[in-house]
C-alpha positions as CSV (number, residue, x, y, z in Angstrom):
1,M,9.7,7.5,-5.8
2,S,8.6,4.5,-6.3
3,I,4.6,3.3,-6.1
4,F,5.0,2.0,-3.1
5,G,6.8,4.7,-1.3
6,K,4.0,7.4,-2.0
7,I,1.4,5.0,-0.6
8,M,3.9,4.6,1.8
9,S,4.0,8.6,2.2
10,A,0.6,10.0,1.6
11,I,-0.5,7.6,4.9
12,F,2.7,8.0,7.4
13,G,3.4,11.2,5.6
14,S,6.3,12.3,4.2
15,S,9.1,10.8,5.8
16,A,8.0,7.6,5.0
17,A,9.6,8.0,1.5
18,A,12.6,8.2,2.9
19,A,12.2,5.4,5.8
20,P,14.0,2.0,5.7
21,G,11.9,-1.1,3.5
22,S,9.7,1.8,1.4
23,T,11.8,1.5,-1.2
24,A,11.5,-0.6,-4.2
25,S,13.9,-3.2,-3.9
26,S,13.3,-3.4,-0.6
27,P,9.5,-3.2,0.6
28,S,8.8,-6.1,2.1
29,A,10.9,-5.7,5.7
30,L,12.4,-3.1,7.5
31,P,16.1,-3.9,7.6
32,S,17.8,-6.5,9.9
33,G,17.6,-4.6,14.1
34,A,15.3,-1.4,12.4
35,T,11.9,-0.9,13.7
36,P,8.8,-0.1,11.9
37,M,8.6,4.6,11.8
38,S,6.0,5.0,14.0
39,D,2.5,3.1,14.4
40,V,0.2,4.7,12.1
41,D,-3.5,3.4,12.3
42,V,-4.4,2.3,8.8
43,G,-7.7,1.8,8.8
44,A,-8.8,5.1,10.4
45,T,-6.5,7.5,8.1
46,L,-7.8,5.5,5.7
47,D,-11.8,5.3,7.0
48,A,-11.8,9.5,7.2
49,L,-9.9,9.7,3.9
50,A,-12.7,7.6,2.3
51,K,-15.1,9.4,4.4
52,T,-14.5,13.0,2.4
53,N,-14.4,11.9,-0.5
54,K,-16.8,11.8,-3.6
55,E,-16.8,8.3,-4.6
56,K,-17.5,5.6,-2.6
57,L,-14.1,3.6,-2.4
58,D,-13.7,0.4,-1.4
59,W,-10.3,0.7,0.2
60,K,-10.0,-2.6,2.6
61,H,-10.5,-5.6,-0.8
62,S,-9.6,-2.6,-3.8
63,I,-5.8,-2.0,-5.0
64,V,-7.6,-0.3,-7.2
65,D,-9.9,2.1,-5.1
66,L,-6.8,2.3,-2.1
67,M,-4.9,4.3,-5.1
68,K,-7.8,5.9,-5.9
69,L,-8.4,7.1,-2.7
70,L,-4.1,8.3,-2.0
71,N,-4.9,10.2,-5.4
72,L,-2.3,7.6,-7.0
73,D,-2.3,6.9,-10.2
74,S,-4.0,3.4,-10.2
75,S,-4.2,2.6,-14.1
76,I,-3.2,-0.8,-14.9
77,T,0.2,0.7,-15.8
78,A,0.5,1.7,-12.7
79,R,-0.2,-1.2,-11.4
80,K,1.7,-3.5,-13.9
81,E,4.7,-1.3,-12.3
82,L,3.7,-1.8,-8.7
83,A,3.7,-5.3,-9.1
84,K,7.2,-5.2,-10.5
85,E,8.1,-3.3,-7.4
86,L,7.1,-5.8,-5.1
87,N,8.1,-9.4,-7.0
88,Y,5.1,-10.4,-8.6
89,T,5.2,-12.8,-10.4
90,G,2.5,-14.7,-12.0
91,D,0.8,-13.3,-15.1
92,T,0.1,-9.1,-15.1
93,N,-2.0,-9.3,-18.0
94,D,-4.3,-11.2,-15.4
95,S,-5.3,-8.1,-13.5
96,A,-8.1,-9.6,-11.5
97,T,-5.5,-11.8,-9.4
98,M,-2.6,-9.8,-9.7
99,N,-5.3,-6.9,-8.2
100,V,-6.1,-9.0,-5.3
101,W,-2.0,-10.3,-4.6
102,L,-1.5,-6.5,-4.9
103,H,-3.9,-5.4,-2.2
104,K,-2.9,-8.4,0.3
105,Q,1.4,-7.6,0.0
106,V,0.3,-3.3,-0.4
107,I,-1.7,-4.1,3.2
108,A,0.8,-6.8,4.5
109,K,4.0,-4.2,3.9
110,L,2.1,-1.6,5.7
111,A,1.4,-3.7,8.4
112,A,4.8,-4.5,8.4
113,N,6.4,-1.0,8.6
114,G,4.2,0.2,11.2
115,G,0.4,0.6,10.4
116,E,-2.3,-0.6,12.8
117,L,-4.6,-2.5,10.3
118,P,-9.0,-3.0,11.3
119,A,-9.1,-5.8,12.7
120,D,-11.1,-7.9,10.3
121,M,-8.1,-7.0,7.7
122,K,-5.2,-8.9,10.1
123,A,-3.7,-12.1,8.9
């Protein structure tokens, strides 16, 4: 399963991994005519996880914290793999720039796949 698929599955449930638009080859949009899986309150889901986590994780701003919160590998290797899945064209050795881009892309793709975001995160 792709890393983005694991993110989707952790937030939307196990059916997200097989949902349209959650594959590595097409993580950004649903196929023509398809509808999002379901409306999931991403903010409430992640806030609830954050409250039970012993670490203070800033999932709203950090891809590393978002991945940690979901119990996913947040290593630079995993983030480079996620960047490849999401077609990042920048320098993956510039991790700060890549991380900001990854976070924006993941949040946008969660919204595109039916995720409801907090008002302060909507573009």
